Wavefront OBJ file of the C-alpha trace (Angstrom):
o trace
v 14.074 -7.660 12.419
v 11.521 -5.759 14.571
v 8.157 -7.224 14.834
v 5.335 -5.595 13.012
v 2.626 -3.842 15.069
v -0.652 -5.681 15.425
v -3.446 -4.866 13.064
v -6.970 -4.191 14.425
v -10.189 -2.415 13.488
v -13.784 -2.544 14.768
v -15.492 -5.665 13.549
v -12.148 -7.401 12.728
v -12.064 -11.184 12.927
v -9.046 -12.492 14.843
v -7.608 -15.927 15.355
v -5.741 -15.626 18.591
v -3.225 -18.333 19.724
v -1.685 -18.081 23.283
v 1.026 -20.378 24.547
v 2.633 -20.866 27.840
v 6.173 -19.617 28.385
v 8.651 -22.195 27.069
v 5.584 -24.200 25.987
v 4.811 -25.046 29.718
v 1.225 -25.920 30.878
v -0.929 -22.989 31.609
v -3.878 -25.261 32.757
v -2.917 -27.796 35.489
v -6.352 -28.928 36.411
v -10.180 -28.290 35.906
v -10.115 -25.573 38.580
v -7.725 -23.583 36.376
v -9.778 -24.173 33.307
v -12.954 -23.140 35.013
v -11.343 -19.864 36.325
v -10.082 -19.048 32.782
v -13.494 -19.789 31.189
v -15.206 -17.610 33.785
v -12.755 -14.734 33.268
v -13.250 -15.211 29.391
v -17.024 -14.867 29.784
v -16.669 -11.694 31.775
v -14.199 -10.056 29.376
v -16.201 -11.006 26.293
v -19.280 -9.575 27.810
v -17.797 -6.327 29.238
v -15.921 -5.574 25.951
v -18.867 -6.503 23.805
v -16.471 -8.944 21.827
v -18.010 -11.714 19.717
v -16.506 -15.116 20.442
v -17.276 -17.694 17.742
v -14.789 -20.541 18.876
v -12.474 -21.416 21.715
v -10.484 -24.451 22.801
v -8.233 -25.041 25.898
v -5.204 -27.234 25.602
v -2.939 -27.876 28.571
v -0.032 -25.489 27.220
v -2.063 -23.174 24.943
v -5.495 -21.929 23.810
v -7.181 -20.717 20.714
v -9.880 -18.147 20.337
v -11.793 -16.775 17.374
v -12.883 -13.198 18.134
v -14.634 -10.483 16.310
v -13.679 -7.220 18.134
v -16.132 -4.453 19.001
v -15.107 -0.969 19.997
v -12.389 -2.493 22.254
v -9.411 -3.651 20.310
v -8.018 -7.169 20.443
v -4.889 -6.066 22.332
v -6.876 -4.629 25.195
v -9.213 -7.596 25.302
v -6.182 -9.957 25.492
v -4.516 -7.798 28.061
v -7.587 -8.007 30.421
v -7.807 -11.789 29.886
v -4.194 -12.733 30.210
v -3.237 -10.417 33.212
v -6.217 -11.400 35.269
v -5.704 -15.155 34.711
v -1.970 -15.016 35.223
v -2.353 -13.322 38.592
v -4.861 -15.977 39.955
v -2.871 -18.929 38.460
v 0.291 -17.657 40.114
v -1.413 -17.083 43.483
v -3.148 -20.472 43.398
v 0.006 -22.473 42.476
v 2.454 -20.325 44.468
v 4.511 -19.294 41.687
v 6.078 -16.102 40.334
v 7.135 -14.965 36.958
v 5.503 -14.918 33.305
v 2.969 -17.420 32.599
v 2.510 -16.815 28.780
v 4.946 -16.171 25.991
v 5.613 -12.509 25.702
v 3.927 -12.180 22.437
v 0.697 -13.974 21.605
v -0.251 -14.672 18.073
v -3.225 -12.611 16.440
v -3.992 -13.239 12.874
v -6.695 -10.854 11.360
v -8.814 -13.011 9.038
v -11.107 -12.621 6.090
v -14.386 -13.551 7.524
v -16.358 -14.700 4.608
v -13.494 -17.101 3.554
v -12.309 -18.313 6.903
v -14.938 -18.124 9.487
v -16.263 -21.669 9.245
v -12.890 -23.112 8.551
v -11.433 -21.640 11.692
v -14.410 -22.537 13.864
v -13.772 -26.275 12.674
v -9.960 -26.109 13.076
v -10.048 -24.488 16.535
v -12.700 -26.957 17.906
v -10.963 -30.032 16.537
v -7.855 -29.118 18.543
v -8.768 -31.298 21.636
v -9.324 -34.302 19.188
v -6.007 -33.699 17.530
v -4.275 -33.232 20.977
v -5.661 -36.623 22.245
v -7.586 -35.083 24.976
v -10.848 -36.509 23.565
v -11.140 -39.583 21.318
v -13.976 -39.056 19.027
v -16.290 -36.278 17.753
v -19.062 -37.481 19.934
v -16.852 -37.171 22.952
v -15.759 -33.707 21.837
v -19.527 -32.915 21.755
v -19.506 -33.240 25.454
v -16.157 -31.846 26.277
v -16.552 -28.850 28.595
v -13.358 -27.028 27.747
v -14.046 -26.447 24.069
v -16.778 -24.272 22.297
v -18.092 -27.232 20.051
v -20.340 -28.523 22.958
v -22.085 -25.201 23.071
v -23.546 -25.631 19.624
v -25.454 -28.557 20.994
v -26.468 -27.314 24.535
v -28.469 -24.191 24.183
v -27.835 -21.471 26.409
v -24.879 -23.210 28.226
v -22.301 -20.520 27.242
v -24.465 -17.263 26.565
v -21.261 -15.291 25.884
v -20.254 -17.717 22.984
v -21.915 -16.532 19.681
v -23.359 -19.918 18.480
v -26.322 -18.558 16.790
v -24.316 -16.597 14.156
v -22.257 -19.816 13.348
v -25.181 -22.230 13.200
v -27.075 -19.898 10.805
v -24.425 -20.289 8.234
v -25.394 -24.039 8.042
v -29.065 -23.961 7.748
v -32.461 -22.194 8.528
v -33.547 -24.450 11.463
v -31.575 -25.522 14.511
v -31.809 -29.143 13.736
v -30.721 -28.853 10.170
v -27.760 -26.564 11.131
v -26.603 -29.011 13.948
v -26.764 -31.912 11.449
v -24.785 -30.147 8.862
v -22.232 -28.814 11.470
v -21.492 -32.432 12.447
v -20.971 -33.446 8.940
v -18.748 -30.440 8.418
v -16.618 -31.367 11.450
v -16.290 -34.984 10.297
v -14.775 -33.973 6.979
v -12.288 -31.774 9.044
v -11.117 -34.808 10.965
v -9.908 -36.455 7.717
v -7.863 -33.243 6.721
v -5.581 -33.548 9.742
v -3.534 -30.617 10.843
v -4.150 -27.351 8.899
v -1.026 -25.399 8.957
v -2.519 -22.844 6.499
v -5.095 -21.737 9.177
v -2.599 -20.807 11.967
v -0.990 -17.804 10.269
v -1.293 -15.190 7.607
v 0.931 -14.713 4.498
v 0.544 -15.560 0.900
v 1.206 -19.226 0.945
v -1.243 -19.798 3.795
v -3.846 -17.615 2.422
v -3.722 -19.304 -1.059
v -3.789 -22.688 0.577
v -0.209 -23.827 -0.018
v 2.752 -23.227 -2.237
v 1.247 -25.325 -5.102
v -1.649 -22.850 -5.114
v 0.702 -19.885 -5.146
v 2.599 -21.253 -8.104
v -0.579 -21.907 -10.004
v -1.695 -18.325 -9.359
v 1.515 -17.053 -10.617
v 1.537 -19.078 -13.660
v -1.866 -17.698 -14.491
v -0.411 -14.152 -14.066
v -1.957 -13.398 -10.620
v 0.271 -11.678 -7.930
v -1.284 -10.939 -4.635
v -0.318 -8.655 -1.936
v 0.322 -10.458 1.536
v 1.277 -9.886 5.029
v 2.021 -12.448 7.712
v -0.504 -10.758 10.143
v -3.419 -11.221 7.735
v -5.177 -14.414 6.512
v -7.048 -13.592 3.317
v -6.885 -12.984 -0.382
v -4.846 -10.148 -1.991
v -7.628 -7.754 -2.267
v -8.569 -8.065 1.525
v -4.929 -7.705 2.486
v -4.660 -4.572 0.562
v -7.717 -2.925 2.054
v -6.789 -3.882 5.599
v -3.295 -2.423 5.271
v -4.532 0.707 3.534
v -7.055 1.423 6.354
v -4.428 0.690 8.991
v -1.984 3.009 7.455
v -4.696 5.756 6.933
v -5.578 5.461 10.592
v -1.994 5.703 11.739
v -1.236 8.585 9.515
v -4.363 10.379 10.751
v -3.413 9.969 14.471
v 0.258 10.964 13.749
v -0.872 14.286 11.910
v -3.234 15.093 14.794
v -0.668 14.471 17.402
v 2.046 16.377 15.534
v 0.027 19.381 14.451
v -2.354 20.384 17.302
v -4.415 17.882 19.022
v -3.566 17.232 22.650
v -5.680 16.010 25.596
v -5.937 19.617 26.801
v -7.274 20.768 23.406
v -9.874 17.936 23.572
v -11.239 19.108 26.916
v -11.391 22.661 25.392
v -13.316 21.178 22.444
v -15.672 19.351 24.740
v -16.381 22.625 26.695
v -17.347 24.273 23.364
v -19.882 21.447 22.758
v -21.273 20.952 26.248
v -20.372 24.209 28.188
v -18.760 22.028 30.928
v -15.410 23.414 32.211
v -12.331 21.110 31.986
v -11.888 21.421 35.655
v -15.308 19.771 36.266
v -14.390 17.015 33.652
v -11.246 16.157 35.521
v -13.008 16.120 38.918
v -15.163 13.421 40.474
v -18.414 15.345 39.730
v -21.222 12.972 39.006
v -23.838 15.426 37.557
v -25.388 14.328 34.373
v -23.896 17.104 32.254
v -20.385 16.412 33.688
v -20.758 12.595 33.059
v -21.740 13.213 29.468
v -18.940 15.640 28.843
v -16.344 13.292 30.439
v -17.720 10.555 28.230
v -17.259 12.581 25.180
v -13.722 13.492 26.262
v -13.006 9.685 26.638
v -14.357 8.968 23.174
v -12.374 11.787 21.506
v -9.268 10.719 23.282
v -9.552 7.181 22.085
v -10.738 7.828 18.551
v -8.772 10.964 17.510
v -5.761 10.874 19.818
v -5.404 7.199 19.969
v -4.901 6.985 23.577
v -5.255 3.513 25.233
v -7.901 3.096 27.949
v -5.246 2.791 30.763
v -3.795 6.159 29.467
v -7.152 7.847 29.455
v -8.028 6.413 32.871
v -4.675 7.934 34.287
v -5.626 11.413 33.007
v -9.163 11.262 34.320
v -8.677 9.136 37.425
v -10.920 6.366 36.069
v -10.697 2.516 36.030
v -10.268 0.833 32.617
v -13.639 -0.621 32.869
v -15.208 2.806 33.462
v -13.371 4.316 30.549
v -14.575 1.511 28.236
v -18.059 2.291 29.305
v -17.519 6.001 28.920
v -16.095 5.557 25.296
v -19.268 3.851 24.269
v -21.474 6.433 25.860
v -19.471 9.145 24.402
v -19.927 7.769 20.887
v -23.649 7.740 21.344
v -23.436 11.405 22.630
v -21.394 12.448 19.750
v -23.951 10.995 17.305
v -26.716 12.945 19.043
v -24.720 16.175 18.803
v -24.065 15.421 15.081
v -27.803 14.914 14.446
v -28.670 18.136 16.282
v -26.198 20.205 14.279
v -27.325 18.501 11.052
l 1 2 3 4 5 6 7 8 9 10 11 12 13 14 15 16 17 18 19 20 21 22 23 24 25 26 27 28 29 30 31 32 33 34 35 36 37 38 39 40 41 42 43 44 45 46 47 48 49 50 51 52 53 54 55 56 57 58 59 60 61 62 63 64 65 66 67 68 69 70 71 72 73 74 75 76 77 78 79 80 81 82 83 84 85 86 87 88 89 90 91 92 93 94 95 96 97 98 99 100 101 102 103 104 105 106 107 108 109 110 111 112 113 114 115 116 117 118 119 120 121 122 123 124 125 126 127 128 129 130 131 132 133 134 135 136 137 138 139 140 141 142 143 144 145 146 147 148 149 150 151 152 153 154 155 156 157 158 159 160 161 162 163 164 165 166 167 168 169 170 171 172 173 174 175 176 177 178 179 180 181 182 183 184 185 186 187 188 189 190 191 192 193 194 195 196 197 198 199 200 201 202 203 204 205 206 207 208 209 210 211 212 213 214 215 216 217 218 219 220 221 222 223 224 225 226 227 228 229 230 231 232 233 234 235 236 237 238 239 240 241 242 243 244 245 246 247 248 249 250 251 252 253 254 255 256 257 258 259 260 261 262 263 264 265 266 267 268 269 270 271 272 273 274 275 276 277 278 279 280 281 282 283 284 285 286 287 288 289 290 291 292 293 294 295 296 297 298 299 300 301 302 303 304 305 306 307 308 309 310 311 312 313 314 315 316 317 318 319 320 321 322 323 324 325 326 327 328 329 330 331 332 333
């Protein structure tokens, strides 16, 4: 059976699990781990992605991310490709480093954010890398330490998580420790490493209880959440796919986008496609990037090929184009 496409949307919460190919180690020493964390910090910052939890294990890693304007697939592509190149060069190896398809589960934030923060950060303890919670609090390759060392990892969104535990820093840290201690006693939580009805409901017994009570929830293996959440996510994903398919099938092409931008800005398509750096041209080019991503559904590398731009430049241009589009909308309104 073919794999289903990933589901993503701006502001979506994802639990990402990446394993080494054939479950081999992807971190051989602290130098590897330091390089990975450095690259993760750059990608998180440049893509404006929120990272709430992370943990590195020798043969895999976990991330808890809330995407911004850049989808989770593009975030992971930048992270994995760059790290694999440096790893292979450093260890004089060739070939794939990661499993071909990483696991990404879209999660219902209000129900699962804190549970996933706990589950991910307890991974080094479950794996025997550290022996206790106090040792975990000082472990440098897991996000739990950052909750107690202010400013150590500025790219990790510790403030948002800590606010869920209390109004002051001391209170929230104390309650977080107690929350983690309860998690140690729970052991491995298979219900938090995938989607589907059984995991979302908390086990088969819970599913049976719901059905006996007359409740039948929609479910999908790519989504961790209750039936209503799953239905909303799938509905939005289908609507977005249908809209893009209609536009591509009916009339919308990259050339027609350039013509539309000309109508809005009076900048000719030839200038947009050139290296011209005048303010008007840069704004028009940013608008073209925004429309190509939002309405045509082109990826950043595809847009970059058409406009002769790097992926990083396209990402910046899309954000700038969205702001320009809002300005134009306000003026016309």
